[in-house]
VMD Tcl script that builds the backbone (N, CA, C; Angstrom):
set m [mol new atoms 519]
animate dup $m
set s [atomselect $m all]
$s set {name element resname resid chain x y z} {
  {N N MET 1 A 166.584 54.082 64.796}
  {CA C MET 1 A 166.536 55.900 64.624}
  {C C MET 1 A 167.820 56.506 63.651}
  {N N ARG 2 A 167.171 57.051 63.034}
  {CA C ARG 2 A 167.920 58.145 62.404}
  {C C ARG 2 A 168.694 59.234 63.349}
  {N N TRP 3 A 170.116 59.488 63.988}
  {CA C TRP 3 A 169.918 60.428 64.759}
  {C C TRP 3 A 170.811 61.614 63.927}
  {N N SER 4 A 170.361 63.138 65.080}
  {CA C SER 4 A 170.976 64.074 64.134}
  {C C SER 4 A 172.510 64.625 64.552}
  {N N ASP 5 A 172.589 64.870 63.292}
  {CA C ASP 5 A 173.716 65.826 63.204}
  {C C ASP 5 A 174.374 66.494 64.318}
  {N N PRO 6 A 175.256 66.125 65.164}
  {CA C PRO 6 A 175.384 67.030 66.538}
  {C C PRO 6 A 175.868 68.104 66.203}
  {N N ALA 7 A 176.599 69.079 64.911}
  {CA C ALA 7 A 176.197 70.155 64.955}
  {C C ALA 7 A 174.938 70.813 64.773}
  {N N THR 8 A 174.054 70.322 64.408}
  {CA C THR 8 A 172.782 70.828 64.166}
  {C C THR 8 A 171.833 70.508 65.922}
  {N N ILE 9 A 172.595 70.071 66.365}
  {CA C ILE 9 A 171.477 70.047 67.268}
  {C C ILE 9 A 171.152 71.528 68.282}
  {N N HIS 10 A 170.175 71.867 68.686}
  {CA C HIS 10 A 169.845 73.445 68.979}
  {C C HIS 10 A 168.516 73.099 69.435}
  {N N LEU 11 A 168.216 74.454 70.448}
  {CA C LEU 11 A 167.213 74.467 71.396}
  {C C LEU 11 A 166.221 75.161 70.902}
  {N N THR 12 A 165.171 74.977 70.282}
  {CA C THR 12 A 164.019 75.152 69.506}
  {C C THR 12 A 163.154 76.439 70.566}
  {N N VAL 13 A 163.396 77.822 70.224}
  {CA C VAL 13 A 162.283 78.909 71.631}
  {C C VAL 13 A 161.426 78.949 70.775}
  {N N ARG 14 A 161.661 78.820 69.472}
  {CA C ARG 14 A 159.778 79.123 68.808}
  {C C ARG 14 A 159.764 78.980 67.915}
  {N N PHE 15 A 159.070 77.685 66.900}
  {CA C PHE 15 A 159.105 77.125 65.785}
  {C C PHE 15 A 158.389 78.385 64.892}
  {N N LEU 16 A 158.503 78.906 63.691}
  {CA C LEU 16 A 157.636 79.808 62.995}
  {C C LEU 16 A 156.735 78.940 61.295}
  {N N GLY 17 A 157.499 77.650 61.217}
  {CA C GLY 17 A 157.652 77.036 59.990}
  {C C GLY 17 A 157.595 77.896 59.251}
  {N N GLU 18 A 156.546 77.855 57.375}
  {CA C GLU 18 A 157.390 78.800 56.640}
  {C C GLU 18 A 157.201 80.544 56.908}
  {N N VAL 19 A 157.792 81.469 56.777}
  {CA C VAL 19 A 157.945 82.165 56.343}
  {C C VAL 19 A 158.061 83.530 55.097}
  {N N ALA 20 A 156.911 84.165 54.762}
  {CA C ALA 20 A 157.271 85.188 53.347}
  {C C ALA 20 A 158.985 85.732 53.315}
  {N N ALA 21 A 159.246 85.840 52.576}
  {CA C ALA 21 A 160.338 86.229 52.116}
  {C C ALA 21 A 160.342 87.847 52.946}
  {N N GLU 22 A 159.629 88.095 52.836}
  {CA C GLU 22 A 159.760 89.859 53.351}
  {C C GLU 22 A 158.896 89.670 54.167}
  {N N ARG 23 A 158.381 89.080 55.322}
  {CA C ARG 23 A 158.297 89.193 57.140}
  {C C ARG 23 A 159.760 88.550 57.190}
  {N N VAL 24 A 160.371 87.887 57.197}
  {CA C VAL 24 A 161.508 87.101 57.522}
  {C C VAL 24 A 162.618 89.112 57.932}
  {N N PRO 25 A 162.367 90.294 57.206}
  {CA C PRO 25 A 162.741 91.149 58.063}
  {C C PRO 25 A 162.270 91.733 59.689}
  {N N ALA 26 A 161.298 91.557 60.170}
  {CA C ALA 26 A 159.904 91.820 60.880}
  {C C ALA 26 A 160.700 90.251 62.234}
  {N N VAL 27 A 160.789 89.325 61.915}
  {CA C VAL 27 A 161.651 88.180 62.423}
  {C C VAL 27 A 162.435 88.528 62.672}
  {N N ALA 28 A 164.033 88.136 62.320}
  {CA C ALA 28 A 164.837 89.060 63.123}
  {C C ALA 28 A 164.569 89.909 63.957}
  {N N GLN 29 A 163.574 91.295 63.441}
  {CA C GLN 29 A 163.965 92.406 64.463}
  {C C GLN 29 A 163.030 92.044 65.924}
  {N N ALA 30 A 161.949 91.302 65.439}
  {CA C ALA 30 A 161.953 90.204 67.407}
  {C C ALA 30 A 162.363 89.654 68.177}
  {N N VAL 31 A 163.816 88.929 66.726}
  {CA C VAL 31 A 164.837 87.971 67.467}
  {C C VAL 31 A 165.499 88.745 68.261}
  {N N ALA 32 A 166.028 90.216 67.416}
  {CA C ALA 32 A 167.155 90.896 68.397}
  {C C ALA 32 A 166.352 91.724 69.283}
  {N N GLU 33 A 165.102 92.585 69.332}
  {CA C GLU 33 A 164.753 93.030 70.690}
  {C C GLU 33 A 164.494 92.462 71.621}
  {N N ALA 34 A 163.924 90.543 71.280}
  {CA C ALA 34 A 164.131 89.675 72.783}
  {C C ALA 34 A 165.955 89.490 73.037}
  {N N ALA 35 A 166.254 88.612 72.483}
  {CA C ALA 35 A 167.278 88.769 72.721}
  {C C ALA 35 A 168.403 89.424 73.522}
  {N N ALA 36 A 167.825 91.485 73.322}
  {CA C ALA 36 A 168.820 92.549 74.141}
  {C C ALA 36 A 168.034 92.556 75.492}
  {N N ALA 37 A 167.007 92.139 75.404}
  {CA C ALA 37 A 166.063 92.653 76.623}
  {C C ALA 37 A 166.250 91.131 77.451}
  {N N GLY 38 A 166.342 89.674 76.807}
  {CA C GLY 38 A 167.135 89.023 77.846}
  {C C GLY 38 A 168.176 89.158 78.682}
  {N N ARG 39 A 168.693 87.744 79.115}
  {CA C ARG 39 A 170.322 87.877 79.975}
  {C C ARG 39 A 171.202 87.058 79.469}
  {N N PRO 40 A 172.203 86.143 79.364}
  {CA C PRO 40 A 172.492 84.812 78.653}
  {C C PRO 40 A 172.306 84.016 80.493}
  {N N LEU 41 A 172.293 82.814 80.207}
  {CA C LEU 41 A 171.561 81.407 80.654}
  {C C LEU 41 A 172.324 80.384 81.656}
  {N N SER 42 A 172.792 79.679 82.258}
  {CA C SER 42 A 173.050 78.765 83.083}
  {C C SER 42 A 172.170 77.401 82.541}
  {N N LEU 43 A 172.386 76.361 80.868}
  {CA C LEU 43 A 171.236 75.518 81.066}
  {C C LEU 43 A 171.635 74.820 81.073}
  {N N ALA 44 A 171.202 73.368 80.989}
  {CA C ALA 44 A 171.948 72.282 81.662}
  {C C ALA 44 A 171.035 70.406 80.763}
  {N N VAL 45 A 171.855 69.834 80.097}
  {CA C VAL 45 A 171.508 68.698 79.490}
  {C C VAL 45 A 170.998 67.638 80.671}
  {N N GLU 46 A 169.162 67.390 81.290}
  {CA C GLU 46 A 169.560 66.465 82.343}
  {C C GLU 46 A 167.958 65.387 80.922}
  {N N GLY 47 A 168.629 64.496 81.921}
  {CA C GLY 47 A 167.586 63.458 81.536}
  {C C GLY 47 A 167.670 63.380 79.977}
  {N N ALA 48 A 166.542 62.613 79.634}
  {CA C ALA 48 A 165.834 61.492 77.953}
  {C C ALA 48 A 164.440 61.240 78.679}
  {N N GLY 49 A 164.162 61.748 76.901}
  {CA C GLY 49 A 162.850 61.258 76.371}
  {C C GLY 49 A 162.065 61.268 75.252}
  {N N GLY 50 A 161.199 60.480 75.013}
  {CA C GLY 50 A 160.479 60.465 73.546}
  {C C GLY 50 A 159.403 60.701 72.976}
  {N N PHE 51 A 158.887 61.574 72.398}
  {CA C PHE 51 A 157.756 62.237 72.150}
  {C C PHE 51 A 156.973 60.489 70.965}
  {N N PRO 52 A 156.074 60.237 70.757}
  {CA C PRO 52 A 154.732 60.856 71.815}
  {C C PRO 52 A 154.687 60.389 73.001}
  {N N SER 53 A 155.654 59.222 73.579}
  {CA C SER 53 A 156.049 58.224 74.824}
  {C C SER 53 A 157.441 58.383 74.437}
  {N N PRO 54 A 157.375 57.881 76.602}
  {CA C PRO 54 A 158.344 56.873 75.993}
  {C C PRO 54 A 158.921 55.739 75.889}
  {N N ARG 55 A 157.347 54.530 75.939}
  {CA C ARG 55 A 157.205 53.426 75.381}
  {C C ARG 55 A 157.351 53.807 73.782}
  {N N ARG 56 A 157.758 54.573 73.037}
  {CA C ARG 56 A 157.058 53.837 71.780}
  {C C ARG 56 A 157.784 54.924 70.874}
  {N N PRO 57 A 158.973 55.592 71.397}
  {CA C PRO 57 A 158.989 56.616 70.681}
  {C C PRO 57 A 159.095 57.167 69.121}
  {N N ARG 58 A 159.009 57.891 68.709}
  {CA C ARG 58 A 158.954 58.351 66.895}
  {C C ARG 58 A 160.028 59.830 66.979}
  {N N VAL 59 A 160.597 60.350 68.663}
  {CA C VAL 59 A 161.201 61.626 68.326}
  {C C VAL 59 A 161.928 61.074 69.696}
  {N N LEU 60 A 163.476 60.855 69.882}
  {CA C LEU 60 A 164.233 61.347 71.131}
  {C C LEU 60 A 164.377 62.634 71.142}
  {N N TRP 61 A 164.499 63.088 72.233}
  {CA C TRP 61 A 164.707 64.327 72.810}
  {C C TRP 61 A 165.481 64.231 74.353}
  {N N LEU 62 A 166.725 65.218 74.241}
  {CA C LEU 62 A 167.428 65.144 75.983}
  {C C LEU 62 A 166.439 66.493 76.415}
  {N N GLY 63 A 166.429 66.599 77.566}
  {CA C GLY 63 A 165.798 67.323 78.606}
  {C C GLY 63 A 166.484 69.054 78.948}
  {N N VAL 64 A 166.360 69.861 79.059}
  {CA C VAL 64 A 167.289 70.511 79.317}
  {C C VAL 64 A 166.854 71.440 80.874}
  {N N GLY 65 A 167.420 71.720 81.376}
  {CA C GLY 65 A 167.374 71.988 82.573}
  {C C GLY 65 A 167.749 72.891 83.614}
  {N N GLY 66 A 168.363 73.591 84.278}
  {CA C GLY 66 A 169.021 75.168 84.868}
  {C C GLY 66 A 168.071 76.260 84.914}
  {N N GLU 67 A 168.006 77.292 84.380}
  {CA C GLU 67 A 167.049 78.254 84.807}
  {C C GLU 67 A 166.397 78.145 83.502}
  {N N VAL 68 A 165.630 77.253 83.213}
  {CA C VAL 68 A 164.328 77.228 82.484}
  {C C VAL 68 A 163.827 78.140 82.659}
  {N N SER 69 A 163.492 79.313 83.869}
  {CA C SER 69 A 162.210 79.502 84.525}
  {C C SER 69 A 162.653 80.802 83.029}
  {N N ALA 70 A 163.844 81.302 83.144}
  {CA C ALA 70 A 164.275 82.381 82.935}
  {C C ALA 70 A 164.381 82.000 81.087}
  {N N LEU 71 A 164.552 81.053 80.440}
  {CA C LEU 71 A 164.651 80.237 79.193}
  {C C LEU 71 A 162.675 80.264 78.979}
  {N N ARG 72 A 161.787 80.735 80.030}
  {CA C ARG 72 A 160.724 80.443 79.499}
  {C C ARG 72 A 160.178 81.936 79.504}
  {N N ALA 73 A 160.809 82.572 80.152}
  {CA C ALA 73 A 160.339 84.890 79.511}
  {C C ALA 73 A 160.958 84.169 78.750}
  {N N LEU 74 A 162.470 84.009 78.767}
  {CA C LEU 74 A 163.237 84.901 77.536}
  {C C LEU 74 A 161.780 83.817 76.301}
  {N N ALA 75 A 161.790 82.671 76.155}
  {CA C ALA 75 A 160.390 82.210 75.102}
  {C C ALA 75 A 159.497 83.134 75.295}
  {N N ALA 76 A 158.889 83.550 76.073}
  {CA C ALA 76 A 157.347 84.483 76.574}
  {C C ALA 76 A 157.371 85.903 75.905}
  {N N GLU 77 A 159.022 86.310 75.919}
  {CA C GLU 77 A 159.357 88.275 75.906}
  {C C GLU 77 A 159.437 87.666 73.952}
  {N N LEU 78 A 159.958 87.214 73.271}
  {CA C LEU 78 A 159.558 86.446 71.908}
  {C C LEU 78 A 158.074 85.928 70.852}
  {N N GLU 79 A 157.600 85.460 72.317}
  {CA C GLU 79 A 156.566 85.428 71.593}
  {C C GLU 79 A 156.107 86.944 71.300}
  {N N ALA 80 A 156.114 87.212 71.869}
  {CA C ALA 80 A 155.363 89.212 72.718}
  {C C ALA 80 A 155.472 90.039 71.500}
  {N N ARG 81 A 156.837 89.843 71.279}
  {CA C ARG 81 A 157.319 90.063 70.241}
  {C C ARG 81 A 156.927 90.092 68.948}
  {N N LEU 82 A 156.644 88.951 68.253}
  {CA C LEU 82 A 156.472 88.349 67.239}
  {C C LEU 82 A 155.330 88.220 67.139}
  {N N ALA 83 A 154.433 88.995 68.518}
  {CA C ALA 83 A 153.056 88.898 67.812}
  {C C ALA 83 A 152.583 90.312 67.624}
  {N N ALA 84 A 153.797 90.931 68.460}
  {CA C ALA 84 A 153.348 92.858 67.863}
  {C C ALA 84 A 154.123 92.682 66.726}
  {N N GLN 85 A 154.509 91.892 65.575}
  {CA C GLN 85 A 155.053 91.426 64.272}
  {C C GLN 85 A 153.858 91.389 63.810}
  {N N GLY 86 A 152.706 90.591 64.513}
  {CA C GLY 86 A 151.048 89.904 63.389}
  {C C GLY 86 A 152.027 88.521 63.363}
  {N N PHE 87 A 152.313 87.894 64.097}
  {CA C PHE 87 A 152.309 86.234 63.545}
  {C C PHE 87 A 151.597 85.909 65.349}
  {N N GLU 88 A 150.800 84.674 64.485}
  {CA C GLU 88 A 149.903 84.125 65.583}
  {C C GLU 88 A 150.716 82.940 66.617}
  {N N PRO 89 A 150.757 83.624 67.802}
  {CA C PRO 89 A 150.747 82.262 68.695}
  {C C PRO 89 A 151.579 80.597 68.015}
  {N N GLU 90 A 152.144 80.376 68.340}
  {CA C GLU 90 A 152.479 78.685 68.023}
  {C C GLU 90 A 151.325 77.790 68.302}
  {N N VAL 91 A 150.413 77.440 67.956}
  {CA C VAL 91 A 150.047 76.261 68.180}
  {C C VAL 91 A 150.071 74.852 68.658}
  {N N PRO 92 A 149.023 74.606 69.403}
  {CA C PRO 92 A 149.738 72.936 69.477}
  {C C PRO 92 A 149.516 72.144 68.039}
  {N N SER 93 A 150.199 70.738 68.597}
  {CA C SER 93 A 150.623 70.545 67.001}
  {C C SER 93 A 150.761 68.666 68.114}
  {N N ARG 94 A 150.423 67.815 67.064}
  {CA C ARG 94 A 150.543 66.621 67.703}
  {C C ARG 94 A 151.765 65.838 68.701}
  {N N ARG 95 A 152.420 66.838 68.377}
  {CA C ARG 95 A 153.944 66.461 69.928}
  {C C ARG 95 A 153.846 67.109 71.125}
  {N N ALA 96 A 152.640 67.609 71.077}
  {CA C ALA 96 A 152.447 68.830 71.635}
  {C C ALA 96 A 151.891 67.627 73.436}
  {N N PRO 97 A 151.670 68.141 74.334}
  {CA C PRO 97 A 151.412 67.284 75.493}
  {C C PRO 97 A 149.941 67.020 75.374}
  {N N ALA 98 A 149.107 65.978 75.672}
  {CA C ALA 98 A 147.957 66.380 75.958}
  {C C ALA 98 A 147.452 66.713 76.545}
  {N N THR 99 A 148.636 68.151 77.512}
  {CA C THR 99 A 147.392 69.113 78.091}
  {C C THR 99 A 146.603 70.114 77.445}
  {N N ALA 100 A 147.985 70.191 76.426}
  {CA C ALA 100 A 147.049 71.676 74.968}
  {C C ALA 100 A 146.128 71.428 74.675}
  {N N THR 101 A 145.244 72.392 74.685}
  {CA C THR 101 A 144.339 72.536 73.611}
  {C C THR 101 A 144.103 73.464 72.422}
  {N N PRO 102 A 143.418 73.390 71.520}
  {CA C PRO 102 A 143.309 73.508 70.373}
  {C C PRO 102 A 143.431 75.420 70.889}
  {N N ALA 103 A 143.049 75.623 71.496}
  {CA C ALA 103 A 142.398 77.345 71.659}
  {C C ALA 103 A 143.685 78.053 72.870}
  {N N ALA 104 A 144.172 76.829 73.407}
  {CA C ALA 104 A 145.734 78.050 73.904}
  {C C ALA 104 A 147.073 77.453 73.513}
  {N N PRO 105 A 147.753 78.150 73.598}
  {CA C PRO 105 A 148.829 78.492 72.630}
  {C C PRO 105 A 149.785 77.528 73.577}
  {N N ALA 106 A 150.849 76.744 72.025}
  {CA C ALA 106 A 150.886 75.557 72.742}
  {C C ALA 106 A 152.223 75.574 74.041}
  {N N PRO 107 A 152.701 75.018 74.921}
  {CA C PRO 107 A 153.386 75.546 75.635}
  {C C PRO 107 A 154.982 74.902 75.541}
  {N N PHE 108 A 155.897 75.806 75.948}
  {CA C PHE 108 A 157.014 75.659 75.712}
  {C C PHE 108 A 157.770 74.856 76.676}
  {N N THR 109 A 158.162 74.017 75.608}
  {CA C THR 109 A 158.723 72.738 77.234}
  {C C THR 109 A 160.809 73.037 76.146}
  {N N PRO 110 A 161.450 73.068 76.295}
  {CA C PRO 110 A 162.289 73.076 76.278}
  {C C PRO 110 A 163.221 72.125 75.541}
  {N N HIS 111 A 163.587 71.462 74.486}
  {CA C HIS 111 A 164.068 70.141 74.934}
  {C C HIS 111 A 165.326 70.413 73.434}
  {N N LEU 112 A 166.295 68.607 73.103}
  {CA C LEU 112 A 167.120 69.023 72.036}
  {C C LEU 112 A 166.827 67.581 71.271}
  {N N THR 113 A 165.848 67.573 70.221}
  {CA C THR 113 A 165.401 66.310 69.806}
  {C C THR 113 A 167.289 66.006 68.983}
  {N N VAL 114 A 167.129 64.821 69.525}
  {CA C VAL 114 A 168.847 64.487 68.935}
  {C C VAL 114 A 168.213 62.793 67.689}
  {N N GLY 115 A 167.062 62.622 67.551}
  {CA C GLY 115 A 167.257 61.536 66.683}
  {C C GLY 115 A 165.682 61.392 66.821}
  {N N ARG 116 A 165.372 61.028 64.973}
  {CA C ARG 116 A 164.293 60.807 64.886}
  {C C ARG 116 A 163.895 59.162 64.563}
  {N N ALA 117 A 162.927 58.087 65.261}
  {CA C ALA 117 A 162.723 56.759 64.805}
  {C C ALA 117 A 162.179 56.605 62.528}
  {N N ARG 118 A 162.800 55.835 62.235}
  {CA C ARG 118 A 162.308 55.833 61.048}
  {C C ARG 118 A 161.310 55.270 60.661}
  {N N SER 119 A 160.707 54.646 61.483}
  {CA C SER 119 A 159.630 53.939 61.278}
  {C C SER 119 A 158.341 54.579 61.998}
  {N N PHE 120 A 156.853 54.908 61.323}
  {CA C PHE 120 A 155.870 55.474 62.610}
  {C C PHE 120 A 154.937 54.919 63.848}
  {N N ARG 121 A 156.223 53.311 63.480}
  {CA C ARG 121 A 156.192 52.807 64.809}
  {C C ARG 121 A 156.532 52.835 65.994}
  {N N GLY 122 A 158.010 53.608 65.713}
  {CA C GLY 122 A 159.314 54.971 66.889}
  {C C GLY 122 A 159.374 53.444 66.961}
  {N N SER 123 A 160.071 53.333 67.914}
  {CA C SER 123 A 161.314 52.938 68.509}
  {C C SER 123 A 161.596 51.619 69.624}
  {N N PRO 124 A 160.241 51.133 70.050}
  {CA C PRO 124 A 160.260 50.113 71.058}
  {C C PRO 124 A 161.276 49.948 72.712}
  {N N ALA 125 A 162.098 49.694 71.514}
  {CA C ALA 125 A 163.449 49.144 71.845}
  {C C ALA 125 A 164.520 50.311 72.519}
  {N N LEU 126 A 163.909 51.199 72.857}
  {CA C LEU 126 A 164.707 52.150 73.562}
  {C C LEU 126 A 163.973 52.214 74.704}
  {N N ALA 127 A 162.929 52.081 74.875}
  {CA C ALA 127 A 162.316 52.079 75.793}
  {C C ALA 127 A 162.703 51.762 77.512}
  {N N PRO 128 A 163.638 50.810 78.011}
  {CA C PRO 128 A 164.356 50.339 78.607}
  {C C PRO 128 A 165.217 51.579 79.071}
  {N N ALA 129 A 165.740 52.135 77.720}
  {CA C ALA 129 A 167.101 52.590 77.965}
  {C C ALA 129 A 166.767 54.172 78.120}
  {N N LEU 130 A 165.477 54.078 77.789}
  {CA C LEU 130 A 164.659 55.984 78.749}
  {C C LEU 130 A 164.109 55.917 80.170}
  {N N ALA 131 A 163.913 54.774 80.476}
  {CA C ALA 131 A 163.638 54.429 81.517}
  {C C ALA 131 A 164.447 54.582 82.866}
  {N N ALA 132 A 165.824 54.263 82.180}
  {CA C ALA 132 A 167.059 54.030 82.679}
  {C C ALA 132 A 167.125 55.288 84.255}
  {N N PRO 133 A 168.008 55.352 85.082}
  {CA C PRO 133 A 168.008 57.032 85.855}
  {C C PRO 133 A 168.848 57.399 84.877}
  {N N PRO 134 A 168.607 58.705 84.576}
  {CA C PRO 134 A 169.287 59.949 84.348}
  {C C PRO 134 A 171.192 60.359 84.301}
  {N N GLY 135 A 171.913 60.769 83.855}
  {CA C GLY 135 A 173.512 60.783 83.914}
  {C C GLY 135 A 173.201 61.774 84.574}
  {N N PRO 136 A 175.022 61.947 84.927}
  {CA C PRO 136 A 174.650 63.194 85.763}
  {C C PRO 136 A 174.471 64.705 84.675}
  {N N PRO 137 A 173.813 65.865 85.354}
  {CA C PRO 137 A 173.917 67.160 83.746}
  {C C PRO 137 A 175.073 67.647 83.756}
  {N N LEU 138 A 174.856 67.850 82.181}
  {CA C LEU 138 A 176.195 67.644 81.134}
  {C C LEU 138 A 175.940 70.198 81.046}
  {N N PRO 139 A 176.723 70.282 82.067}
  {CA C PRO 139 A 176.002 72.224 81.879}
  {C C PRO 139 A 176.425 72.771 80.840}
  {N N TRP 140 A 175.355 73.707 80.543}
  {CA C TRP 140 A 175.759 74.838 78.957}
  {C C TRP 140 A 175.798 76.052 79.260}
  {N N ARG 141 A 176.653 77.409 78.301}
  {CA C ARG 141 A 176.296 78.293 78.234}
  {C C ARG 141 A 175.336 79.141 77.233}
  {N N ALA 142 A 173.991 79.302 77.435}
  {CA C ALA 142 A 173.507 79.700 76.559}
  {C C ALA 142 A 173.481 81.249 76.239}
  {N N ASP 143 A 174.542 81.903 75.257}
  {CA C ASP 143 A 174.064 83.061 75.362}
  {C C ASP 143 A 173.500 83.586 74.125}
  {N N ALA 144 A 172.984 84.106 73.444}
  {CA C ALA 144 A 172.466 83.757 71.402}
  {C C ALA 144 A 170.863 83.963 71.688}
  {N N LEU 145 A 170.586 84.327 71.033}
  {CA C LEU 145 A 169.056 83.679 70.575}
  {C C LEU 145 A 169.760 83.511 68.266}
  {N N VAL 146 A 169.636 82.702 67.748}
  {CA C VAL 146 A 169.932 82.490 66.628}
  {C C VAL 146 A 168.733 82.310 65.700}
  {N N LEU 147 A 168.685 83.014 64.850}
  {CA C LEU 147 A 167.355 82.843 63.869}
  {C C LEU 147 A 168.258 81.955 62.747}
  {N N PHE 148 A 167.373 81.021 62.210}
  {CA C PHE 148 A 167.749 79.887 61.223}
  {C C PHE 148 A 167.008 79.619 59.889}
  {N N GLU 149 A 167.260 79.625 59.121}
  {CA C GLU 149 A 166.006 79.239 57.827}
  {C C GLU 149 A 166.452 77.467 58.127}
  {N N SER 150 A 165.392 76.641 57.440}
  {CA C SER 150 A 165.747 75.793 57.489}
  {C C SER 150 A 165.492 75.194 56.082}
  {N N HIS 151 A 166.948 74.403 55.704}
  {CA C HIS 151 A 166.448 73.453 54.085}
  {C C HIS 151 A 166.165 72.464 54.004}
  {N N LEU 152 A 164.622 71.500 53.618}
  {CA C LEU 152 A 164.696 70.134 54.642}
  {C C LEU 152 A 165.701 69.712 52.630}
  {N N ARG 153 A 165.626 68.375 53.345}
  {CA C ARG 153 A 166.017 67.383 52.525}
  {C C ARG 153 A 166.422 65.929 52.975}
  {N N PRO 154 A 166.235 65.172 52.537}
  {CA C PRO 154 A 166.037 63.525 52.670}
  {C C PRO 154 A 166.870 63.419 53.779}
  {N N GLY 155 A 167.650 63.928 53.803}
  {CA C GLY 155 A 169.413 63.249 55.126}
  {C C GLY 155 A 168.776 64.027 55.437}
  {N N GLY 156 A 167.722 64.795 56.421}
  {CA C GLY 156 A 167.529 66.322 57.196}
  {C C GLY 156 A 167.790 66.756 56.645}
  {N N ALA 157 A 167.222 67.888 57.784}
  {CA C ALA 157 A 166.990 69.377 57.761}
  {C C ALA 157 A 169.415 69.859 57.971}
  {N N ARG 158 A 168.822 71.174 57.109}
  {CA C ARG 158 A 169.748 71.475 57.107}
  {C C ARG 158 A 169.560 73.385 57.233}
  {N N HIS 159 A 170.609 73.536 58.523}
  {CA C HIS 159 A 170.050 75.165 58.592}
  {C C HIS 159 A 171.001 76.281 58.525}
  {N N ALA 160 A 170.550 77.139 58.239}
  {CA C ALA 160 A 171.175 78.172 57.747}
  {C C ALA 160 A 171.240 79.313 58.984}
  {N N VAL 161 A 172.268 79.626 59.133}
  {CA C VAL 161 A 172.252 81.060 60.447}
  {C C VAL 161 A 171.432 82.507 59.256}
  {N N LEU 162 A 170.432 82.853 60.201}
  {CA C LEU 162 A 170.534 84.469 58.921}
  {C C LEU 162 A 170.628 85.246 60.138}
  {N N LEU 163 A 170.369 84.782 61.559}
  {CA C LEU 163 A 170.961 86.276 62.331}
  {C C LEU 163 A 171.155 85.262 64.079}
  {N N ARG 164 A 172.396 85.796 64.855}
  {CA C ARG 164 A 172.890 85.146 65.648}
  {C C ARG 164 A 172.710 86.693 67.044}
  {N N ALA 165 A 172.058 86.767 67.685}
  {CA C ALA 165 A 171.289 87.943 69.063}
  {C C ALA 165 A 172.204 87.785 69.610}
  {N N PRO 166 A 173.139 88.459 70.405}
  {CA C PRO 166 A 173.572 88.010 71.785}
  {C C PRO 166 A 172.144 88.214 72.987}
  {N N LEU 167 A 172.293 87.400 73.904}
  {CA C LEU 167 A 171.394 88.227 74.732}
  {C C LEU 167 A 171.701 88.389 75.292}
  {N N GLY 168 A 171.011 89.531 75.880}
  {CA C GLY 168 A 171.483 90.894 77.264}
  {C C GLY 168 A 172.383 91.662 76.637}
  {N N LEU 169 A 172.371 92.337 75.405}
  {CA C LEU 169 A 173.234 93.474 74.760}
  {C C LEU 169 A 172.297 94.757 75.248}
  {N N SER 170 A 171.429 94.659 75.652}
  {CA C SER 170 A 170.724 96.083 76.040}
  {C C SER 170 A 171.356 96.795 77.134}
  {N N GLN 171 A 172.017 95.041 78.400}
  {CA C GLN 171 A 172.435 95.060 78.532}
  {C C GLN 171 A 173.702 96.022 79.568}
  {N N GLY 172 A 174.406 94.928 78.410}
  {CA C GLY 172 A 175.712 95.615 78.770}
  {C C GLY 172 A 176.445 94.238 78.883}
  {N N ARG 173 A 175.554 93.012 79.112}
  {CA C ARG 173 A 176.172 92.299 79.478}
  {C C ARG 173 A 177.034 90.942 78.261}
}
mol reanalyze $m
mol bondsrecalc $m
mol representation Tube
mol addrep $m
């Protein structure tokens, strides 16, 4: 496994891929508006798994619990605001659950990516650890949406913050 730098671990609410520079202000506006309409959330790290399967993970992730329904509502709000700016819905990828279809948007599955296998065959040696009972939840408070620009490098992505939008700003929270 190539482990993620702890300083770069984040919860992706919406991945856009490559965006033309002239469209970045529209993305920033959508992020700011969705954040202002939301509220701070109580979340927790709960459990772990692997994509495409826990038996042979190529991507190792930590699950997210807590106010997940409110987090999904925030993701839907952001998706709607991006659509209003002309962005297509996120499409299923090879990492999406098998229930996703090409005609349907990718389901939002909150998780924290913590490692990637060095081999395309995955890391079957991690399967026993992923099958073990999870430890206690680790709570945290999500208080902002952050718009990142990713710079891909051989050692992993570097993320530059373009906007930090507090959650619930329009509600005085």
